[in-house]
FIBA-823907 format. One line per field, with one value per residue: chain; x, z, y of N, C-alpha, C in turn. Coordinates in steps of 0.001 Angstrom, whole numbers, m for minus. Layout:
! FIBA-823907
chain c(A|...) $
nx c(X|...) $
nz c(Z|...) $
ny c(Y|...) $
cax c(X|...) $
caz c(Z|...) $
cay c(Y|...) $
cx c(X|...) $
cz c(Z|...) $
cy c(Y|...) $
! end
This chain:
! FIBA-823907
chain c(A|A|A|A|A|A|A|A|A|A|A|A|A|A|A|A|A|A|A|A|A|A|A|A|A|A|A|A|A|A|A|A|A|A|A|A|A|A|A|A|A|A|A|A|A|A|A|A|A|A|A|A|A|A|A|A|A|A|A|A|A|A|A|A|A|A|A|A|A|A|A|A|A|A|A|A|A|A|A|A|A|A|A|A|A|A|A|A|A|A|A|A|A|A|A|A|A|A|A|A|A|A|A|A|A|A|A|A|A|A|A|A|A|A|A|A|A|A|A|A|A|A|A|A|A|A|A|A|A|A|A|A|A|A|A|A|A|A|A|A|A|A|A|A|A|A|A|A|A|A|A|A|A|A|A|A|A|A|A|A|A|A|A|A|A|A|A|A|A|A|A|A|A|A|A|A|A|A|A|A|A|A|A|A|A|A|A|A|A|A|A|A|A|A|A|A|A|A|A|A|A|A|A|A|A|A|A|A|A|A|A|A|A|A|A|A|A|A|A|A|A|A|A|A|A|A|A|A|A|A|A|A|A|A|A|A|A|A|A|A|A|A|A|A|A|A|A|A|A|A|A|A|A|A|A|A|A|A|A|A|A|A|A|A|A|A|A|A|A|A|A|A|A|A|A|A|A|A|A|A|A|A|A|A|A|A|A|A|A|A|A|A|A|A|A|A|A|A|A) $
nx c(204431|204048|201192|200456|201565|199736|197235|197355|197901|195553|193272|194742|194010|191708|191324|191657|190154|187427|187695|188361|186208|184023|185115|184818|181729|180647|181713|180281|177763|174702|174760|173446|171545|172949|170831|169189|170303|170494|168375|167075|169247|168444|165755|166652|167705|165912|165405|165841|167615|166087|166356|165160|162748|160144|158336|156386|156940|159113|161163|161248|161070|163208|165513|167688|169815|169559|170702|169285|168201|169142|171792|173942|173420|175510|177423|179748|179217|177256|173875|172192|173033|172833|171116|168129|166834|166564|167440|166365|168448|169625|169120|169559|167807|166048|163617|162385|162154|161731|162087|160346|160280|162514|163202|163754|162451|160729|159801|157428|158150|155521|156904|158249|161454|161311|159138|160134|161492|161259|160447|160189|158485|157686|156936|157548|157174|155887|155481|157461|158496|156229|155358|152700|153248|152098|150502|152181|150830|151037|151339|150583|152962|153981|151691|152367|153869|153956|152720|153026|152092|152866|152062|151257|151183|152504|151609|151183|148923|146129|144796|144405|145655|143935|144770|145732|144098|144076|146539|147344|147635|147738|148388|148619|147607|148453|147103|146514|146199|146979|145815|143102|143317|144029|142519|140431|138669|134970|134376|137072|137500|135226|135950|138804|138206|136855|138017|141009|142350|143581|143823|144660|145092|143948|143302|142362|142348|140909|141589|139724|136760|133818|131051|128181|127963|126799|124410|124915|127096|130337|132815|136609|137265|139079|139822|141416|142412|140519|140194|138517|137877|136671|136067|134350|132305|128613|125758|123718|124347|125863|124287|125810|128284|129188|130757|132435|135003|137591|137736|139705|139673|137411|137220|134841|134157|131769|129395|126886|123160|120415|119516|122142|123472|122662|124811|127107|126971|128847|131284|133676|136818|137068|138542|138266|135827|134935|132639|131868|131239|129194|125800|124261|121570|120283|121903|121115|121662|120356|119144|119241|120914|123684|123920|124920|126815|128627|129330|129991|132724|136097|136142) $
nz c(m146225|m143943|m144439|m142879|m140848|m139886|m139480|m137956|m135627|m136397|m135326|m132597|m131018|m131534|m130042|m127260|m127260|m126485|m124767|m122402|m122684|m121801|m119543|m118623|m118526|m116662|m114592|m113565|m113181|m111696|m107593|m104916|m103032|m99969|m97935|m98601|m98587|m95852|m94560|m95415|m93810|m91085|m91209|m91686|m89295|m87672|m87999|m87570|m89152|m90114|m89842|m91401|m94399|m93181|m93643|m96523|m98849|m100154|m99703|m102037|m104160|m104431|m103133|m101079|m101039|m100073|m99053|m96043|m97222|m96628|m96165|m97771|m97131|m96623|m95945|m97255|m100293|m102894|m102096|m104327|m105485|m103937|m102333|m103973|m104024|m106533|m108323|m110119|m113427|m114603|m112353|m109770|m107379|m105043|m106377|m106374|m104198|m103130|m101050|m100685|m98707|m97259|m95501|m92575|m89670|m87228|m86179|m87548|m87739|m86682|m87682|m89629|m91576|m94233|m95674|m96452|m98828|m101252|m104421|m104288|m105843|m106139|m103505|m102224|m99673|m98947|m97061|m94902|m91427|m89491|m87472|m85232|m86552|m87833|m90338|m91022|m90149|m92033|m94998|m96843|m97782|m99815|m101454|m104279|m105990|m105489|m107137|m106932|m104007|m101644|m98948|m98147|m95977|m93867|m91067|m90333|m88452|m87124|m87725|m91370|m92393|m93418|m95318|m97410|m98981|m100383|m102001|m104974|m107778|m107766|m108815|m108524|m105192|m102408|m99533|m97595|m96508|m93957|m91423|m89682|m87502|m89279|m90588|m91596|m92088|m93401|m95310|m95540|m97345|m99246|m100206|m101542|m103846|m105033|m106158|m106434|m109426|m111485|m110471|m110782|m109672|m106848|m104261|m100995|m99175|m96007|m94925|m92895|m93326|m93342|m93536|m95186|m98987|m100723|m102630|m104576|m105373|m107572|m108666|m110199|m113104|m114110|m112823|m112737|m111255|m108574|m104936|m103212|m100438|m98081|m96592|m94313|m96132|m97122|m98365|m101151|m104130|m106213|m108677|m110952|m110807|m112081|m114182|m114909|m117778|m117820|m116277|m115509|m113444|m110419|m107315|m104869|m102905|m101031|m97894|m99575|m101328|m102465|m106701|m109484|m111145|m114804|m115614|m115255|m117916|m119529|m119236|m120785|m120376|m118595|m116881|m114515|m111606|m108450|m106481|m104100|m100027|m99953|m99273|m100610|m100587|m101222|m102696|m106008|m109469|m113227|m114676|m118170|m117998|m117190|m119017|m120640|m120094|m120143|m122501|m123051|m121696|m121018|m119798) $
ny c(m128344|m125798|m125139|m126986|m126582|m124236|m125927|m127137|m125717|m123905|m125811|m126385|m124543|m123998|m126347|m125101|m123363|m124402|m125879|m124620|m121994|m124302|m124713|m122684|m122101|m124117|m123116|m121152|m122243|m121945|m122654|m123831|m121609|m120295|m119236|m120995|m123896|m124273|m124553|m126900|m128064|m127741|m129038|m131424|m131718|m132649|m134989|m138968|m141393|m144995|m148559|m149350|m150064|m148809|m150960|m150663|m151897|m150805|m151525|m153823|m152805|m150383|m152496|m153947|m153167|m150666|m147167|m144493|m141633|m139193|m139437|m137810|m135709|m133073|m130199|m130068|m130714|m129170|m128557|m129361|m131720|m133338|m135851|m136771|m134447|m132020|m129388|m125748|m125541|m123456|m121305|m122374|m122856|m125073|m126667|m129172|m131899|m134972|m137318|m140131|m142948|m142907|m143949|m142422|m141220|m139165|m135555|m133561|m130762|m127499|m125533|m125694|m125711|m126752|m125252|m122754|m122997|m120782|m121518|m124396|m127688|m129784|m131876|m134932|m136853|m139703|m142183|m142699|m142305|m140375|m140162|m138305|m136257|m133137|m131430|m128100|m125627|m122932|m123760|m122510|m120506|m121991|m121240|m120162|m121537|m124808|m127616|m130123|m132273|m134955|m136882|m139399|m142590|m141509|m141189|m138768|m136841|m134832|m131553|m130883|m128087|m124866|m123530|m125120|m125884|m123030|m122869|m122451|m123566|m125958|m129498|m132144|m133985|m135855|m137229|m140070|m142362|m142261|m142938|m142196|m140435|m137774|m135200|m133764|m130229|m130618|m127604|m127428|m129185|m129358|m126329|m126869|m128336|m126548|m124506|m124610|m124799|m126237|m129054|m132231|m135048|m136492|m138253|m139186|m141346|m142370|m140390|m138927|m136694|m136507|m135465|m134667|m134560|m131332|m130137|m129081|m128907|m127653|m129284|m128880|m129050|m130397|m133059|m135433|m138111|m139636|m139917|m140965|m143133|m144099|m141678|m140815|m139088|m138117|m138691|m137770|m138679|m136014|m133944|m132792|m134239|m137109|m135328|m134867|m134686|m135576|m137614|m140582|m142351|m143882|m143967|m143413|m144419|m143995|m142982|m142896|m142443|m142585|m142433|m142805|m140636|m139850|m138037|m140552|m141319|m140073|m140556|m140289|m140851|m143046|m145723|m147126|m148091|m147161|m148101|m149083|m150069|m148670|m147609|m150196|m150771|m148110|m147568|m146234|m147556|m147436|m149627|m148846|m146612|m147660|m150088|m147742|m146707|m148808|m149143|m146984|m146418|m147491|m149374) $
cax c(204479|203361|199522|200398|201713|199184|196054|197989|198250|194095|192797|194894|193576|190049|190624|191453|188617|185989|187441|188275|184062|183669|185028|183909|180672|180867|182043|179410|176555|174348|174606|172287|171814|173115|169694|167691|171023|170706|166747|167021|169780|168073|164672|167525|168244|164261|164806|166741|167206|165350|166826|163361|162302|159334|157196|155008|156938|159739|162692|161020|161245|164685|166333|167604|171593|169165|171027|168533|168375|169474|173092|174753|173476|176128|178016|181112|178747|176285|172623|171368|173750|172452|169797|166311|167325|166204|167779|166868|170321|169454|168739|170160|166924|165436|161735|161591|162045|161255|162095|160449|160636|163887|163896|163460|161602|161006|158435|157599|157331|154806|157860|159649|161721|161029|158507|161583|162119|160516|160391|160080|156833|157274|156983|156854|157041|155141|156091|158358|157735|156873|154560|151585|153271|150893|151049|152305|149412|151631|151614|150342|153823|154122|151087|153092|155297|153851|152204|152546|152126|152599|152386|150710|151961|153163|151041|150808|147764|145327|143914|144964|145079|143174|146090|145810|142880|144736|147799|146148|148805|148077|148037|148359|147784|147873|146910|145800|146540|147590|144666|142520|143743|144428|140836|139587|137134|134593|134371|138468|137764|134675|136898|139922|137396|136358|139193|142035|140767|143893|143734|144290|144843|143288|143297|142306|141881|141206|141843|138104|135565|132706|129954|127102|128357|126553|124263|124989|128824|131334|134209|137558|136735|140102|140102|142052|142100|139914|140303|137531|137448|136416|136666|133087|131224|127625|124658|123581|125082|125900|124039|127571|129634|129759|130903|134295|134898|138535|138082|139695|140088|136812|136755|134945|133505|131439|127657|126271|122326|119759|120118|123198|122747|123103|126315|127707|127760|129142|133230|134518|138615|136740|139137|138329|134783|134255|131704|131623|130974|128076|125049|123820|120689|120108|122215|120615|122367|119030|119648|119850|121867|124579|124052|125569|128116|129434|129302|130598|133470|137132|136700) $
caz c(m144612|m143505|m144199|m141729|m139154|m139613|m139593|m136322|m134700|m135663|m134323|m131157|m130848|m131321|m128796|m126526|m126902|m126321|m123725|m121906|m122517|m121417|m117809|m117701|m118341|m115037|m113402|m113649|m112808|m110249|m107027|m104198|m102070|m98778|m97293|m98661|m97748|m94168|m94817|m95863|m93175|m90470|m91600|m91356|m87521|m86183|m88178|m87657|m89822|m89502|m89953|m92631|m95636|m93012|m94309|m97457|m100631|m100390|m100288|m102683|m105039|m104530|m102908|m100024|m100159|m100168|m97750|m95887|m98276|m96268|m95988|m97922|m96668|m95389|m96823|m98535|m101609|m103301|m102174|m105479|m105512|m102337|m102699|m103640|m104021|m107724|m108226|m111438|m113311|m114695|m110574|m108477|m106690|m104994|m107056|m105725|m103072|m103108|m99626|m100027|m98906|m97713|m94318|m92351|m88539|m86825|m86335|m88697|m86669|m87863|m87317|m90991|m92371|m96119|m96554|m96609|m99967|m102269|m105645|m103934|m106973|m106016|m102090|m101740|m97772|m98193|m96663|m94428|m90202|m88695|m86496|m84914|m87087|m88643|m91958|m91214|m90901|m93294|m96069|m97875|m98073|m101644|m102573|m105790|m106931|m104933|m108041|m106358|m102789|m101345|m97426|m98448|m95154|m93068|m90215|m90362|m87818|m86216|m88909|m92762|m92697|m94309|m96427|m97904|m100493|m101228|m103119|m107197|m108180|m107017|m109393|m107380|m103964|m102038|m98284|m97432|m95433|m92749|m90697|m89391|m87064|m89734|m90703|m93148|m92845|m95000|m95815|m96495|m99300|m100347|m101214|m102190|m104853|m106400|m106008|m107515|m110847|m111685|m110040|m111934|m108988|m105199|m103196|m99095|m98943|m95325|m94015|m92048|m93489|m92299|m94122|m96084|m99745|m101131|m103848|m105932|m105550|m108239|m109096|m110712|m114165|m114597|m112089|m113305|m110448|m107391|m104618|m101626|m99814|m96217|m95262|m93837|m96300|m97528|m98813|m102564|m105276|m106818|m109972|m111762|m110208|m112844|m115561|m115106|m118819|m117600|m115206|m115368|m111916|m109746|m106078|m104309|m101632|m99963|m97855|m101141|m101116|m104001|m107770|m109435|m112216|m115901|m116406|m115035|m118418|m120320|m119356|m122367|m119903|m116977|m116800|m113389|m111006|m107420|m105297|m103001|m99026|m99617|m98570|m101274|m100725|m101198|m103710|m107617|m111073|m113799|m116423|m119254|m117685|m116973|m120297|m121827|m119590|m120283|m123879|m123932|m121492|m121607|m118553) $
cay c(m128117|m124247|m124743|m128088|m126221|m124040|m125786|m127800|m124150|m123395|m127155|m126674|m123078|m124665|m127177|m124849|m122274|m125143|m126701|m122555|m122229|m126220|m125171|m120893|m122029|m125330|m122737|m120257|m122771|m121218|m123347|m123854|m120404|m120323|m119764|m123038|m125343|m123871|m124348|m127954|m129130|m127271|m129640|m133228|m131848|m133208|m136129|m139397|m142681|m146194|m149037|m150405|m149044|m148738|m151733|m149979|m152740|m149234|m153070|m154747|m151097|m149855|m153276|m154370|m151974|m148370|m146581|m143866|m141013|m138020|m139612|m137375|m134094|m132362|m129282|m130377|m130536|m128493|m128963|m129905|m132723|m134334|m136958|m136349|m133190|m131404|m127863|m125367|m125172|m122321|m120660|m123533|m123554|m126019|m126704|m130539|m132768|m136172|m138681|m141225|m143870|m142755|m144337|m141729|m141353|m137731|m135065|m132438|m129549|m126722|m124277|m126986|m124634|m126859|m123858|m121618|m122557|m119927|m121733|m125928|m127589|m130933|m132184|m135940|m137492|m141060|m143730|m142035|m142308|m138959|m140008|m137478|m135309|m132102|m130435|m126253|m124699|m121868|m124347|m121871|m119716|m121851|m121572|m119609|m122993|m126469|m128543|m132157|m132804|m136038|m137143|m140287|m143225|m141098|m141289|m137285|m135893|m133508|m130958|m130416|m126716|m124237|m122310|m125950|m125730|m121977|m123525|m122220|m124390|m127687|m131290|m133587|m134224|m137438|m137429|m140670|m144042|m141353|m142708|m142019|m139182|m136539|m135263|m132631|m130077|m130694|m126618|m127106|m129810|m127786|m124877|m127265|m128870|m125426|m123438|m125174|m125109|m127001|m130000|m133414|m135889|m136336|m139634|m138672|m141859|m142178|m139048|m138431|m135915|m137109|m134293|m134597|m133538|m130540|m131051|m128142|m128894|m127332|m129762|m128711|m129617|m130931|m134459|m137328|m138998|m139259|m141067|m140621|m144006|m144194|m141069|m140541|m138365|m139174|m137808|m137992|m138400|m134142|m133682|m132949|m135474|m137288|m134484|m134793|m135228|m135816|m138673|m141663|m143140|m142875|m144760|m142805|m144991|m143047|m143619|m142284|m143030|m142603|m142691|m142159|m139720|m140807|m138000|m141303|m142428|m139900|m140495|m141254|m141854|m143959|m147150|m147467|m147591|m148319|m147525|m150890|m149697|m147870|m148174|m150763|m150887|m147168|m146711|m147132|m147298|m147992|m150457|m148485|m146101|m149163|m150591|m146648|m146614|m149640|m148807|m146144|m146455|m147962|m150494) $
cx c(204124|202377|199379|200225|200189|197431|195974|197375|195765|193967|193421|194011|191723|190093|190637|190675|187531|186442|187412|186674|183813|183423|184717|182512|180447|180921|181644|177997|176262|174358|173684|172537|171876|171964|168901|168976|170327|169540|166812|168103|169070|166749|165620|167665|167049|164541|166214|166655|167121|166763|165950|162808|160412|157455|155583|155933|158165|160996|162410|161382|162777|165680|167753|169357|171090|169652|169965|169108|169296|171585|174036|174702|174211|176726|179098|180992|177469|175009|171992|171940|172921|171016|168843|166244|166948|166431|167215|167933|170625|169890|170219|169255|166439|164546|161697|162616|161394|161994|161231|160243|161912|164511|164183|161953|161808|159754|159188|157384|156120|155132|158985|160473|161900|159841|158930|161420|161064|160316|159963|158488|156889|157657|156638|157872|156229|156990|157643|157452|157333|155360|153893|152501|151947|151883|151158|151194|150296|152322|151672|151751|154553|153717|151582|153697|154495|152768|151778|153086|151707|153132|151772|151479|152723|153179|151076|148833|147047|144891|144788|144320|144226|143403|145819|145108|143769|146072|146836|146675|149358|147836|147741|148839|146803|148112|146735|147400|147827|146794|143989|141858|143983|142755|141172|139070|136308|134096|135721|138283|136853|135917|138235|138988|136980|137349|140570|141976|142403|144212|143865|144241|144463|143419|143743|141916|142130|141688|139998|137697|134474|132057|129102|127473|127315|126023|123765|126794|129457|132680|135117|137252|138273|140828|140382|141791|141870|139977|139559|137169|137734|136995|135204|132023|129732|126232|124465|124488|125437|125388|125671|128185|130420|130612|131302|134928|136429|138930|138236|139858|138600|136568|136485|134324|133007|130007|127107|124398|121154|120175|121490|122998|123181|124128|127303|128452|128016|130860|133768|135926|138065|137213|138663|137467|134627|133664|131137|131855|130249|126747|123682|122192|119710|120449|121842|120928|120701|119674|120329|120791|123630|125104|124831|126675|129128|129468|130298|132272|134429|137752|137622) $
cz c(m144046|m143321|m142861|m141128|m138743|m139865|m137952|m135398|m135099|m135065|m132961|m131134|m130367|m130159|m127426|m126463|m126223|m124731|m122316|m121859|m122466|m120001|m117386|m117592|m116754|m113744|m112624|m114082|m110868|m109406|m105670|m102872|m101000|m97394|m97537|m98586|m96344|m93689|m94713|m94968|m91707|m90441|m91031|m89772|m87138|m86703|m88069|m88830|m89706|m90232|m91497|m93742|m94817|m93810|m95007|m98675|m100543|m100627|m101713|m103951|m105133|m103774|m101381|m99482|m100587|m99304|m97118|m96737|m98072|m96167|m96848|m98007|m95557|m96455|m97035|m99413|m101406|m103071|m103230|m105911|m104109|m103453|m102406|m103714|m106032|m107497|m109659|m111955|m113597|m113069|m109747|m107206|m106324|m105403|m106257|m105071|m102621|m102692|m99905|m100083|m98072|m95846|m92854|m91295|m87891|m86253|m87343|m88194|m87262|m88301|m89029|m91644|m94117|m96530|m96981|m98316|m100708|m103292|m105440|m105484|m106407|m104440|m102190|m100435|m97491|m97816|m95472|m92626|m89588|m87900|m85829|m85030|m88165|m89835|m91338|m91173|m91809|m94401|m97230|m98893|m99150|m102307|m104372|m106152|m106651|m106272|m107513|m104808|m102529|m99542|m97084|m96700|m94915|m91103|m89194|m89629|m88018|m87567|m90513|m92635|m93839|m95396|m97888|m99328|m100818|m102213|m104435|m107697|m108397|m108015|m109164|m106067|m103112|m100219|m97589|m97004|m94500|m91648|m90382|m87940|m87938|m90519|m91190|m93251|m93360|m95619|m96376|m97749|m100007|m101369|m101588|m104011|m106079|m106560|m106484|m108913|m111957|m111561|m110877|m110613|m107306|m105242|m102127|m98858|m97405|m94025|m93706|m92387|m92767|m92292|m95292|m97698|m100228|m102177|m105267|m105608|m106543|m107812|m110308|m111953|m114868|m113845|m112987|m112937|m109296|m106406|m102997|m100201|m98236|m95755|m94870|m94864|m97392|m97472|m100277|m103242|m106060|m108397|m111142|m111505|m111199|m114526|m115751|m116987|m118702|m116862|m115511|m114312|m111067|m108461|m105083|m103077|m100298|m99748|m98583|m101196|m102813|m105003|m108154|m110500|m113652|m116392|m116022|m116942|m119551|m120052|m119459|m121973|m118836|m117419|m115078|m112683|m109747|m106320|m104745|m100992|m98762|m99303|m99807|m102013|m101255|m102577|m105283|m108572|m111511|m114822|m117514|m119024|m117528|m118471|m121272|m121106|m119473|m121941|m124182|m123344|m121511|m119884|m119087) $
cy c(m126288|m124307|m126029|m127394|m125125|m124505|m126574|m126711|m123940|m124569|m126822|m125110|m123408|m125492|m126393|m123940|m122911|m125896|m125286|m122594|m122712|m125320|m123766|m121743|m123116|m124625|m122035|m120593|m122705|m122471|m123448|m122836|m120802|m120802|m121273|m124034|m125132|m124399|m126308|m128546|m128512|m128566|m131484|m132757|m132480|m134262|m137506|m141253|m144028|m147067|m150087|m149440|m148639|m149532|m151390|m151145|m151589|m151097|m153044|m153544|m150885|m150544|m152670|m153352|m150572|m147990|m145069|m142607|m140056|m138530|m138906|m135764|m133301|m131465|m129220|m130740|m129704|m129279|m129608|m131075|m133467|m134831|m136889|m135058|m132269|m129470|m127177|m125437|m124173|m120878|m121227|m123483|m124158|m126120|m128582|m131038|m134321|m137271|m139588|m141983|m144314|m143394|m143557|m141722|m139767|m137352|m133748|m131322|m128191|m125204|m124484|m125594|m125998|m125734|m123051|m121957|m122066|m120494|m123255|m125755|m128703|m131744|m133293|m137070|m138996|m141429|m143370|m142224|m140600|m138575|m138884|m136032|m134232|m131818|m128183|m125705|m122915|m122493|m123385|m120948|m120550|m121937|m121066|m120684|m123907|m126435|m129481|m132174|m134561|m136495|m139107|m141829|m142657|m140812|m139183|m137523|m134621|m132912|m130772|m129327|m126093|m123607|m123534|m125710|m124044|m121838|m123774|m123185|m125921|m128274|m132193|m133700|m134933|m137528|m138659|m141811|m143261|m142204|m141984|m140170|m137787|m136479|m133910|m131880|m129922|m128994|m126848|m127841|m128889|m126782|m125501|m128099|m127590|m124450|m123419|m126076|m126276|m128435|m130963|m134755|m135872|m137276|m138599|m139768|m142062|m141838|m138710|m137008|m136078|m136005|m135125|m133770|m132637|m130552|m130317|m127733|m129056|m128038|m129328|m129885|m130968|m132000|m135289|m138287|m138775|m140349|m140472|m142137|m143986|m142986|m139994|m140058|m139180|m138511|m138268|m137592|m136750|m134535|m133697|m133489|m136047|m136245|m134414|m135037|m136212|m137134|m139840|m142625|m142408|m143889|m143460|m143697|m144841|m143866|m142818|m143283|m142537|m143109|m142097|m141622|m140297|m140052|m139233|m142415|m142162|m139018|m141097|m141895|m142602|m144934|m147575|m146998|m148289|m147775|m148174|m149827|m148295|m148691|m148772|m150837|m149540|m146558|m147507|m146523|m148793|m148205|m149733|m146860|m146807|m149814|m149058|m146902|m147696|m150138|m147898|m145439|m147190|m148727|m151519) $
! end
């Protein structure tokens, strides 16, 4: 009988120890800092909620019962538990904000507190109503952390800041469908292609660039998706434009002229190619290159 009592006591002690350790662990899990909580709440102050999903299929995607994403952003709970907020579990730092289709309306001011989140890696504001907002010039303040930025279909206007080409960790950038009032200076565009060496996805559809591409343009070899439709770019296709061996989707839709270089046939991962809306009479692809392209690519 004494052995059973000892076994019972041992198991009880083990249970209590495990429960205590679990409780201790949960109590020591880092929480969102006061500074980052305030930064998010100040960002919220300039926004209001709208009753629709901003007409981009968001309702079909999220369902009609979806509520404005900022509905639970308040001090009654840790900011790491707020909708759309992702934190680093080991530090409590905000590392991602996904507010896409968030039913948000308002203005993103130049001094927005969004870029006071020093560890922010991913920011997605797509499909909200930020008409007449501009990308803050101090966007470079997150150059050491930001890897993904999506402000597509938000109504942003003005110039894309020069500092965007200095975000050297950027892997994905989507500025598309903000209307022709969003402009990207040619030198910033070229600097972006050359300086952001880890860039994999770049979508600038309907962003006004209006420039002639230099023939000696160096492009990051990491690109997998490139969308330059309706940007106003024109000129001859650069000789090294199709040396991007990782490129899977190519939709330049530029006003290119001249012969398409033979390098186009050396893209083993190419699954989509759109050269529409060019000056077709002056954009030529030689028959033998076309045959090789069809043979080697994975359309």
